[in-house]
C-alpha positions in Angstrom: 231.2 137.4 142.1 228.5 139.8 142.3 226.4 139.3 146.0 223.0 138.7 145.7 221.9 139.1 149.1 218.5 137.9 150.4 216.1 140.5 148.4 217.6 138.8 145.1 216.9 135.1 146.5 213.5 136.0 147.0 212.9 137.0 143.3 214.4 134.2 142.0 212.9 132.1 143.8 209.2 133.9 143.0 210.4 133.7 139.8 211.3 130.1 139.9 208.3 129.4 141.1 206.2 131.0 138.7 208.2 129.6 136.0 208.4 126.1 136.9 205.5 125.4 139.2 205.1 124.7 142.7 204.9 120.4 142.1 208.2 121.1 139.7 210.2 123.0 142.3 211.6 120.3 144.9 212.6 118.5 141.5 214.6 121.5 140.1 216.4 121.9 143.5 217.5 119.0 143.7 219.1 118.7 140.4 220.4 122.1 140.8 222.0 120.3 144.4 223.0 117.5 142.8 225.1 119.1 139.7 226.4 121.5 142.3 227.9 118.9 144.2 229.2 116.9 141.3 230.6 120.6 139.9 232.7 120.7 143.1 234.2 117.8 143.6 235.1 117.4 140.1 236.8 120.9 140.4 238.3 119.9 143.7 239.7 116.2 142.1 241.5 118.8 139.2 242.5 121.1 141.8 244.0 118.4 143.7 246.0 116.9 140.4 247.5 119.9 139.6 248.6 120.8 143.1 250.3 117.6 143.0 251.8 117.9 139.8 253.7 121.3 141.2 254.6 119.8 143.7 256.4 117.1 141.8 257.8 119.4 139.6 259.0 121.7 142.5 260.4 118.5 143.8 262.6 118.0 141.0 263.7 121.0 140.2 264.7 121.5 143.7 266.9 117.9 143.5 268.3 119.0 140.8 269.7 122.7 142.1 271.1 120.9 145.1 272.8 118.1 143.2 274.1 121.3 140.7 275.0 123.0 143.7 276.9 119.6 145.4 279.4 119.5 142.0 280.2 122.9 141.8 281.4 123.0 145.7 283.2 119.6 144.7 284.9 121.3 141.5 285.9 124.1 143.8 287.0 122.1 146.9 289.3 120.3 144.5 290.4 122.7 142.0 289.2 120.1 139.7 287.3 121.1 136.6 287.1 117.4 135.1 284.2 116.5 137.7 281.4 115.8 136.0 279.6 119.3 134.2 276.4 117.2 132.7 273.2 118.5 132.7 270.5 116.4 134.6 
């Protein structure tokens, strides 16, 4: 994302003032602010949901791996290959 800087912001504000006029500029600023707030809230919500899903999936995979290792160790210690080799 490019850096605009102070001179760029001043130019954008002057152009907005010319295009929308001094009466509409505060309304426009409020609308842009509200839109950005809603966007940030929605983005955070989506990121939180995806993060939670990955945590659940990670936990599930970790549990399956531990179960597999445990069964393998039991088979090795007992010398009994009949211990369940089923996939979970």
